[in-house]
C-alpha positions as CSV (number, residue, x, y, z in Angstrom):
1,X,-107.9,40.0,48.1
2,X,-110.4,42.3,49.7
3,X,-109.7,45.9,50.8
4,X,-111.3,49.0,52.1
5,X,-112.0,51.5,49.3
6,X,-111.2,55.2,49.9
7,X,-110.1,56.6,46.6
8,X,-110.0,56.0,42.9
9,X,-106.3,55.6,43.3
10,X,-106.7,52.3,45.3
11,X,-106.7,49.7,42.5
12,X,-103.3,50.8,41.0
13,X,-101.8,51.3,44.5
14,X,-102.9,47.9,45.7
15,X,-102.0,46.2,42.4
16,X,-98.5,47.7,42.7
17,X,-97.9,46.4,46.2
18,X,-99.8,43.2,46.3
19,X,-97.4,40.2,45.8
20,X,-99.5,38.7,43.0
21,X,-101.3,40.1,40.0
22,X,-104.9,41.2,40.7
23,X,-107.9,40.8,38.4
24,X,-110.3,43.5,39.7
25,X,-114.0,43.4,39.9
26,X,-115.0,46.8,38.6
27,X,-118.3,48.6,38.1
28,X,-119.6,48.1,34.6
29,X,-119.9,51.9,34.1
30,X,-116.1,52.0,33.6
31,X,-116.4,49.9,30.5
32,X,-118.9,52.1,28.6
33,X,-116.5,54.0,26.4
34,X,-114.6,52.1,23.8
35,X,-111.2,53.1,24.9
36,X,-112.0,52.4,28.6
37,X,-113.5,49.1,27.8
38,X,-110.3,48.1,26.0
39,X,-108.1,49.5,28.8
40,X,-110.0,47.7,31.7
41,X,-110.2,44.5,29.7
42,X,-106.5,44.7,29.1
43,X,-106.0,45.2,32.8
44,X,-108.0,41.9,33.4
45,X,-110.9,43.7,35.1
46,X,-114.3,42.0,35.3
47,X,-117.3,44.3,34.7
48,X,-119.9,44.1,37.4
49,X,-123.5,45.3,37.3
50,X,-123.9,46.6,40.9
51,X,-127.7,47.0,40.6
52,X,-128.2,43.3,41.5
53,X,-126.8,39.8,41.3
54,X,-124.5,39.8,38.3
55,X,-124.2,36.1,37.4
56,X,-122.0,36.8,34.4
57,X,-119.4,38.6,36.5
58,X,-119.6,35.8,39.2
59,X,-119.0,33.1,36.5
60,X,-116.0,35.0,35.2
61,X,-114.6,35.4,38.8
62,X,-115.1,31.7,39.5
63,X,-113.3,30.7,36.3
64,X,-110.4,33.0,37.2
65,X,-110.2,31.6,40.7
66,X,-110.2,28.1,39.2
67,X,-107.2,29.2,37.1
68,X,-105.5,30.2,40.4
69,X,-105.7,33.9,39.7
70,X,-106.3,36.4,42.4
71,X,-109.5,38.6,42.3
72,X,-109.4,42.0,43.9
73,X,-112.7,43.2,45.4
74,X,-113.9,46.2,47.4
75,X,-116.6,44.7,49.6
76,X,-118.0,48.1,50.5
77,X,-119.4,48.3,46.9
78,X,-117.9,51.8,46.4
79,X,-115.8,54.5,48.0
80,X,-116.5,54.7,51.7
81,X,-114.9,56.6,54.6
82,X,-115.6,57.3,58.2
83,X,-118.5,55.4,59.7
84,X,-119.4,54.0,56.3
85,X,-116.1,52.1,56.0
86,X,-115.5,48.4,56.7
87,X,-112.4,49.5,58.8
88,X,-114.9,51.1,61.2
89,X,-117.3,48.1,61.2
90,X,-119.7,49.1,58.4
91,X,-121.5,46.3,56.6
92,X,-119.9,44.6,53.6
93,X,-121.8,43.6,50.4
94,X,-122.5,39.8,50.5
95,X,-120.7,39.0,47.3
96,X,-117.3,38.7,48.9
97,X,-118.3,35.9,51.3
98,X,-120.5,34.2,48.7
99,X,-117.6,34.1,46.2
100,X,-115.2,32.7,48.8
101,X,-117.6,30.1,50.2
102,X,-118.7,28.8,46.8
103,X,-115.2,28.8,45.3
104,X,-113.5,27.4,48.5
105,X,-110.9,30.1,48.1
106,X,-109.7,32.1,51.1
107,X,-109.9,35.8,51.4
108,X,-106.8,38.0,52.1
109,X,-108.0,41.2,53.9
110,X,-106.0,44.4,53.3
111,X,-106.3,47.9,54.7
112,X,-105.1,50.9,52.8
113,X,-104.7,54.3,54.5
114,X,-103.6,57.6,52.9
115,X,-104.7,57.3,49.3
116,X,-107.6,59.6,49.9
117,X,-105.1,62.4,50.4
118,X,-104.3,62.2,46.7
119,X,-107.5,64.1,45.9
120,X,-106.1,67.3,47.1
121,X,-103.9,68.8,44.3
122,X,-101.5,70.5,46.7
123,X,-100.6,67.1,48.1
124,X,-99.2,66.1,44.7
125,X,-96.3,68.5,45.3
126,X,-95.2,66.8,48.5
127,X,-94.6,63.3,49.6
128,X,-97.7,61.5,50.8
129,X,-97.4,58.5,53.1
130,X,-99.5,55.5,52.2
131,X,-100.0,52.7,54.7
132,X,-100.9,49.2,53.6
133,X,-101.4,46.2,55.9
134,X,-102.0,42.8,54.2
135,X,-103.6,40.3,56.6
136,X,-103.5,36.6,56.9
137,X,-105.8,34.5,54.6
138,X,-109.2,33.7,56.1
139,X,-110.5,30.3,55.0
140,X,-114.2,30.0,54.1
141,X,-116.3,27.6,56.2
142,X,-116.1,24.0,55.2
143,X,-119.6,23.1,56.5
144,X,-122.8,23.9,54.8
145,X,-122.8,27.7,55.1
146,X,-126.6,28.0,54.4
147,X,-127.7,25.8,57.3
148,X,-125.4,26.3,60.2
149,X,-124.9,30.1,60.4
150,X,-121.4,29.6,59.2
151,X,-121.8,32.3,56.5
152,X,-122.7,34.9,59.2
153,X,-119.8,33.8,61.4
154,X,-117.5,34.0,58.3
155,X,-118.7,37.6,57.5
156,X,-118.2,38.6,61.1
157,X,-114.7,37.2,61.1
158,X,-113.9,39.2,58.0
159,X,-115.4,42.3,59.5
160,X,-113.3,41.9,62.6
161,X,-110.2,41.3,60.5
162,X,-110.6,44.7,58.7
163,X,-111.1,46.5,62.1
164,X,-108.0,44.7,63.6
165,X,-105.9,45.6,60.5
166,X,-106.8,49.2,60.9
167,X,-105.9,49.1,64.6
168,X,-102.6,47.4,63.7
169,X,-101.8,50.1,61.1
170,X,-102.6,52.8,63.7
171,X,-100.3,51.3,66.3
172,X,-97.5,50.3,63.9
173,X,-97.3,53.6,62.0
174,X,-98.3,55.8,65.0
175,X,-101.4,57.1,63.2
176,X,-104.1,59.4,64.7
177,X,-107.8,59.6,63.9
178,X,-106.8,62.5,61.5
179,X,-104.8,60.1,59.4
180,X,-107.7,57.8,58.8
181,X,-109.7,57.9,55.6
182,X,-111.9,60.8,55.1
183,X,-114.4,61.5,52.3
184,X,-112.9,63.0,49.1
185,X,-114.9,66.2,49.8
186,X,-113.3,66.5,53.3
187,X,-109.8,65.9,51.9
188,X,-110.4,68.5,49.2
189,X,-111.5,71.0,51.8
190,X,-115.1,71.1,50.6
191,X,-117.6,71.3,53.4
192,X,-121.4,71.1,53.0
């Protein structure tokens, strides 16, 4: 399962609404304190060193996929909004396509809109609308992805899926550009 990432609230929201339990790939910094390491391990999160290729995290993810578990991943590599978001065509980190191609497991794209509004404390006193679209599974290429350009086509198909899901959400829920994800600073009313 891959989704755009607009707030720190996304993992629990997606975990609550996705039809299967998710094992999240999470930045290793979340595991530094003893209590948080225990909590994130209990939640089946896999620590990832985002400074380079983390082979340990990849091996753990492959093992879990072999056990028919579902991995949750944010292919943006962190919180992103506006033109930096995959729902607006921004580039994804290559780990998502690589994990899918080498495991043979399809990717289920999701788009979440609205969780960025939870950063503004005043919004906690009112009902906030969240919009989640879960797309169809996208199968990895069967041919040799390194030689035929299949990896690039697969990444492009995924990129287009996120954009299409955003457009579907806008049409289905009658959303405007103002409803789309904004940076946490913008949602808090902080302007540079």
